[in-house]
Backbone as CSV, one residue per row, in Angstrom:
resi,resn,N_x,N_y,N_z,CA_x,CA_y,CA_z,C_x,C_y,C_z
1,MET,36.663,17.200,-83.133,36.804,18.586,-82.728,38.074,18.701,-81.879
2,GLU,38.712,19.830,-82.010,39.924,20.112,-81.250,39.726,21.423,-80.503
3,LEU,40.232,21.490,-79.299,40.135,22.690,-78.484,41.470,23.408,-78.464
4,LEU,41.452,24.702,-78.737,42.620,25.576,-78.601,42.309,26.582,-77.510
5,VAL,43.295,26.927,-76.722,43.121,27.905,-75.657,43.959,29.130,-76.009
6,ASN,43.320,30.284,-76.114,44.011,31.542,-76.386,43.930,32.417,-75.140
7,ILE,45.063,32.895,-74.689,45.119,33.753,-73.509,45.649,35.109,-73.939
8,ASP,44.797,36.129,-73.853,45.216,37.497,-74.182,46.059,38.053,-73.038
9,VAL,47.167,38.680,-73.399,48.073,39.287,-72.423,48.574,40.615,-72.988
10,PRO,48.914,41.576,-72.118,49.384,42.864,-72.616,50.892,42.934,-72.847
11,ASP,51.649,42.003,-72.280,53.110,42.082,-72.311,53.654,40.693,-72.637
12,PHE,54.219,40.544,-73.832,54.674,39.235,-74.302,55.711,38.617,-73.380
13,GLU,56.762,39.343,-73.096,57.868,38.759,-72.333,57.451,38.434,-70.905
14,ALA,56.682,39.301,-70.273,56.210,39.027,-68.908,55.303,37.802,-68.897
15,ALA,54.446,37.672,-69.894,53.552,36.515,-69.974,54.338,35.238,-70.242
16,ARG,55.292,35.309,-71.129,56.131,34.141,-71.433,56.842,33.659,-70.168
17,ARG,57.458,34.588,-69.458,58.158,34.219,-68.225,57.201,33.602,-67.202
18,PHE,56.038,34.242,-67.016,55.088,33.736,-66.027,54.610,32.329,-66.378
19,TYR,54.110,32.128,-67.584,53.520,30.833,-67.925,54.546,29.709,-67.978
20,LEU,55.775,30.000,-68.362,56.811,28.965,-68.360,57.280,28.647,-66.943
21,ALA,57.244,29.625,-66.045,57.648,29.389,-64.661,56.521,28.783,-63.830
22,ALA,55.287,29.186,-64.087,54.160,28.760,-63.262,53.689,27.344,-63.571
23,PHE,53.886,26.885,-64.794,53.344,25.597,-65.233,54.410,24.825,-66.000
24,PRO,54.254,23.513,-66.144,55.249,22.726,-66.879,55.083,22.821,-68.399
25,PHE,54.930,24.030,-68.888,54.866,24.257,-70.333,56.280,24.355,-70.901
26,THR,56.398,24.075,-72.185,57.605,24.389,-72.928,57.191,25.262,-74.102
27,GLU,58.156,26.009,-74.622,57.866,26.891,-75.758,57.719,26.076,-77.024
28,GLY,56.685,26.421,-77.780,56.502,25.861,-79.108,56.851,26.920,-80.136
29,ARG,55.976,27.044,-81.112,56.227,28.017,-82.184,55.970,29.438,-81.705
30,ARG,56.695,30.366,-82.330,56.441,31.794,-82.118,55.736,32.327,-83.349
31,PHE,54.860,33.272,-83.110,54.106,33.903,-84.183,54.412,35.394,-84.138
32,GLY,55.485,35.776,-84.799,55.906,37.172,-84.784,56.294,37.606,-83.390
33,GLU,56.051,38.864,-83.103,56.411,39.434,-81.806,55.301,39.283,-80.773
34,GLY,54.130,38.775,-81.198,53.002,38.800,-80.279,52.271,37.495,-80.090
35,GLY,52.906,36.371,-80.378,52.225,35.099,-80.178,53.204,33.991,-79.841
36,LEU,52.792,33.123,-78.930,53.631,32.004,-78.529,52.759,30.797,-78.244
37,GLU,53.137,29.671,-78.812,52.474,28.404,-78.532,53.148,27.782,-77.307
38,LEU,52.328,27.360,-76.342,52.820,26.680,-75.155,52.464,25.207,-75.268
39,LEU,53.442,24.352,-75.084,53.251,22.913,-75.219,53.275,22.249,-73.847
40,GLY,52.547,21.139,-73.739,52.589,20.366,-72.509,51.235,20.133,-71.880
41,ALA,50.176,20.693,-72.447,48.815,20.480,-71.943,48.059,19.595,-72.934
42,SER,46.881,19.149,-72.542,46.083,18.313,-73.428,45.458,19.112,-74.569
43,ALA,45.450,20.421,-74.451,45.006,21.314,-75.532,46.157,22.264,-75.833
44,ARG,46.229,22.730,-77.067,47.261,23.715,-77.392,46.886,25.059,-76.774
45,VAL,47.883,25.711,-76.201,47.683,26.987,-75.518,48.526,28.035,-76.229
46,TYR,47.910,29.195,-76.467,48.590,30.284,-77.155,48.512,31.551,-76.325
47,LEU,49.642,32.200,-76.142,49.680,33.542,-75.563,49.616,34.513,-76.724
48,LEU,48.679,35.449,-76.661,48.481,36.422,-77.733,48.516,37.825,-77.148
49,VAL,49.434,38.634,-77.622,49.529,40.004,-77.134,48.401,40.834,-77.737
50,LYS,47.625,41.424,-76.847,46.538,42.322,-77.220,46.625,43.512,-76.273
51,PRO,46.846,44.704,-76.773,47.041,45.856,-75.893,45.812,46.175,-75.042
52,ALA,46.058,46.624,-73.820,44.981,47.113,-72.964,44.262,48.238,-73.702
53,GLY,42.958,48.252,-73.623,42.160,49.275,-74.289,41.779,48.938,-75.713
54,SER,42.373,47.874,-76.273,41.999,47.489,-77.644,40.626,46.826,-77.632
55,ARG,39.939,46.887,-78.748,38.593,46.313,-78.848,38.660,44.794,-78.706
56,ALA,37.765,44.265,-77.883,37.717,42.823,-77.653,37.118,42.090,-78.856
57,THR,36.218,42.740,-79.570,35.632,42.187,-80.798,35.624,43.288,-81.847
58,PRO,35.706,42.924,-83.132,35.816,43.943,-84.182,34.728,45.013,-84.155
59,GLY,33.474,44.641,-83.988,32.411,45.644,-84.030,31.862,46.024,-82.679
60,GLY,32.387,45.420,-81.619,31.834,45.646,-80.290,32.404,46.844,-79.588
61,GLU,31.792,47.158,-78.463,32.238,48.297,-77.674,33.144,47.894,-76.516
62,ALA,33.151,46.608,-76.169,33.979,46.155,-75.050,35.456,46.278,-75.419
63,VAL,36.240,46.725,-74.444,37.682,46.840,-74.641,38.392,45.976,-73.605
64,ARG,39.595,45.579,-73.952,40.378,44.733,-73.057,40.869,45.535,-71.856
65,SER,40.740,44.919,-70.700,41.286,45.473,-69.466,42.043,44.351,-68.786
66,TYR,43.195,44.645,-68.275,43.981,43.630,-67.597,43.961,43.789,-66.089
67,ASP,42.967,44.558,-65.590,42.664,44.483,-64.170,42.037,43.110,-63.967
68,ARG,41.935,42.657,-62.737,41.291,41.360,-62.507,39.873,41.445,-63.057
69,HIS,39.528,40.505,-63.904,38.222,40.498,-64.538,37.613,39.116,-64.429
70,TRP,36.312,39.061,-64.577,35.588,37.805,-64.497,35.055,37.469,-65.873
71,THR,35.110,36.207,-66.191,34.516,35.708,-67.419,33.883,34.365,-67.106
72,PRO,32.805,34.002,-67.771,32.190,32.707,-67.481,33.018,31.532,-67.989
73,VAL,34.067,31.778,-68.725,34.964,30.718,-69.180,36.327,30.961,-68.545
74,HIS,36.854,29.931,-67.899,38.187,30.051,-67.307,38.893,28.711,-67.421
75,LEU,40.169,28.701,-67.098,40.961,27.479,-67.182,40.942,26.741,-65.853
76,ASP,40.740,25.432,-65.907,40.992,24.533,-64.789,42.176,23.687,-65.207
77,LEU,43.258,23.795,-64.480,44.466,23.036,-64.791,44.528,21.848,-63.838
78,VAL,44.379,20.646,-64.382,44.378,19.426,-63.583,45.816,18.962,-63.408
79,VAL,46.220,18.815,-62.157,47.592,18.467,-61.819,47.606,17.246,-60.898
80,GLU,48.746,16.584,-60.825,48.895,15.435,-59.929,49.084,15.885,-58.478
81,ASP,49.918,16.890,-58.260,50.265,17.362,-56.923,49.854,18.831,-56.811
82,VAL,48.679,19.070,-56.259,48.141,20.429,-56.229,48.954,21.352,-55.328
83,GLU,49.499,20.825,-54.234,50.308,21.676,-53.353,51.563,22.168,-54.075
84,ALA,52.241,21.269,-54.787,53.442,21.657,-55.533,53.096,22.621,-56.666
85,ALA,51.988,22.360,-57.367,51.564,23.243,-58.461,51.195,24.621,-57.934
86,LEU,50.544,24.670,-56.787,50.175,25.945,-56.176,51.428,26.729,-55.778
87,ALA,52.371,26.066,-55.155,53.622,26.742,-54.765,54.345,27.277,-55.998
88,ARG,54.401,26.494,-57.052,55.082,26.915,-58.290,54.398,28.134,-58.905
89,ALA,53.064,28.105,-58.971,52.320,29.224,-59.554,52.507,30.500,-58.733
90,LEU,52.433,30.375,-57.415,52.611,31.549,-56.553,54.024,32.112,-56.672
91,GLU,55.004,31.245,-56.727,56.397,31.684,-56.884,56.583,32.445,-58.198
92,ALA,55.843,32.046,-59.235,55.950,32.697,-60.546,55.204,34.023,-60.602
93,GLY,54.349,34.307,-59.601,53.642,35.582,-59.580,52.134,35.485,-59.649
94,ALA,51.575,34.281,-59.569,50.119,34.143,-59.546,49.570,34.747,-58.256
95,ILE,48.310,35.142,-58.286,47.637,35.740,-57.132,46.624,34.734,-56.609
96,LEU,46.751,34.357,-55.335,45.830,33.409,-54.719,44.526,34.119,-54.392
97,GLU,43.419,33.612,-54.904,42.110,34.214,-54.654,41.221,33.322,-53.790
98,SER,41.367,32.027,-53.920,40.617,31.065,-53.106,41.610,30.029,-52.604
99,PRO,41.873,30.012,-51.309,42.855,29.071,-50.779,42.495,27.618,-51.113
100,LEU,43.493,26.791,-51.077,43.319,25.375,-51.350,42.273,24.793,-50.412
101,ARG,41.315,24.076,-50.995,40.309,23.390,-50.182,40.128,21.982,-50.717
102,ARG,39.734,21.115,-49.826,39.538,19.711,-50.174,38.047,19.416,-50.264
103,GLU,37.695,18.670,-51.288,36.316,18.241,-51.512,36.325,16.726,-51.673
104,VAL,35.161,16.101,-51.712,35.087,14.664,-51.882,35.656,14.233,-53.239
105,TRP,35.584,15.088,-54.219,36.071,14.777,-55.572,37.538,15.129,-55.785
106,GLY,38.119,15.952,-54.879,39.516,16.358,-55.034,39.816,17.647,-54.309
107,SER,40.863,18.330,-54.751,41.308,19.593,-54.149,41.330,20.674,-55.216
108,ILE,41.082,21.921,-54.777,41.028,23.034,-55.726,41.527,24.312,-55.060
109,ALA,42.219,25.137,-55.838,42.627,26.479,-55.416,42.327,27.423,-56.574
110,GLY,41.825,28.620,-56.275,41.523,29.626,-57.288,42.594,30.705,-57.305
111,LEU,43.056,31.032,-58.502,44.128,32.015,-58.661,43.849,32.926,-59.846
112,ALA,44.720,33.912,-60.023,44.712,34.757,-61.218,46.156,34.929,-61.662
113,ASP,46.345,35.043,-62.974,47.680,35.345,-63.484,47.941,36.840,-63.298
114,PRO,49.146,37.323,-63.540,49.437,38.748,-63.349,48.681,39.676,-64.299
115,PHE,47.929,39.100,-65.253,47.233,39.895,-66.264,45.727,39.891,-66.064
116,GLY,45.252,39.386,-64.919,43.839,39.422,-64.594,43.043,38.206,-65.023
117,ASN,43.669,37.213,-65.633,42.977,36.010,-66.087,42.895,35.001,-64.946
118,GLY,41.690,34.581,-64.595,41.500,33.625,-63.519,41.737,32.196,-63.975
119,PHE,42.165,31.347,-63.045,42.310,29.920,-63.314,42.257,29.166,-61.994
120,CYS,41.972,27.871,-62.084,41.961,27.008,-60.911,42.970,25.891,-61.100
121,LEU,43.570,25.474,-60.000,44.404,24.277,-59.975,43.583,23.195,-59.294
122,ILE,43.497,22.038,-59.926,42.670,20.948,-59.425,43.472,19.657,-59.407
123,ALA,43.321,18.891,-58.336,43.832,17.522,-58.268,42.649,16.641,-57.885
124,PHE,42.355,15.662,-58.693,41.214,14.787,-58.441,41.584,13.620,-57.532
125,THR,40.607,13.152,-56.757,40.727,11.878,-56.052,40.558,10.773,-57.092
126,ALA,40.690,9.527,-56.677,40.510,8.406,-57.607,39.108,8.429,-58.229
127,ALA,38.105,8.800,-57.453,36.728,8.851,-57.958,36.479,10.101,-58.790
128,GLY,37.192,11.187,-58.500,36.994,12.438,-59.234,35.547,12.898,-59.162
129,TYR,35.071,13.469,-60.249,33.706,13.997,-60.276,32.652,12.898,-60.144
130,ASP,33.028,11.631,-60.373,32.073,10.545,-60.172,31.597,10.505,-58.722
131,ALA,32.377,11.046,-57.800,32.001,11.066,-56.382,30.778,11.931,-56.129
132,VAL,30.472,12.841,-57.036,29.329,13.738,-56.836,28.357,13.738,-58.024
133,ALA,28.672,13.006,-59.078,27.822,13.016,-60.268,26.549,12.220,-60.025
134,SER,25.447,12.728,-60.529,24.197,11.981,-60.471,24.102,11.111,-61.716
135,GLY,23.498,9.955,-61.562,23.320,9.052,-62.704,24.585,8.313,-63.072
136,ALA,25.610,8.376,-62.222,26.866,7.686,-62.539,26.767,6.204,-62.233
């Protein structure tokens, strides 16, 4: 099985600039005027332009909103240097929602991109989640 990550955004150029500045991605393939493959993560990441107010699913009633929104699925970006990654993301325009905190398993900060999509930056200790896992 392979995992692909699709990130809906309302503005192609603004999203391209943000994601290339905020993270160590490089541009991959372009898909017309509304799609871009981002390279450099363990999963392929795609920016897909979807207008605000467009239907989120073909037969559903939910529509896309780019105000800050919550979803039970979000990105955790694992980095070596969380302080440097946090500074880079903030400089690119990310919004800090949960300040950097240290846990026994590592460090984490909660943010949102300029389009309302939440994500976390994480740096693990040597033990990582094994420090808190049961049955390990």
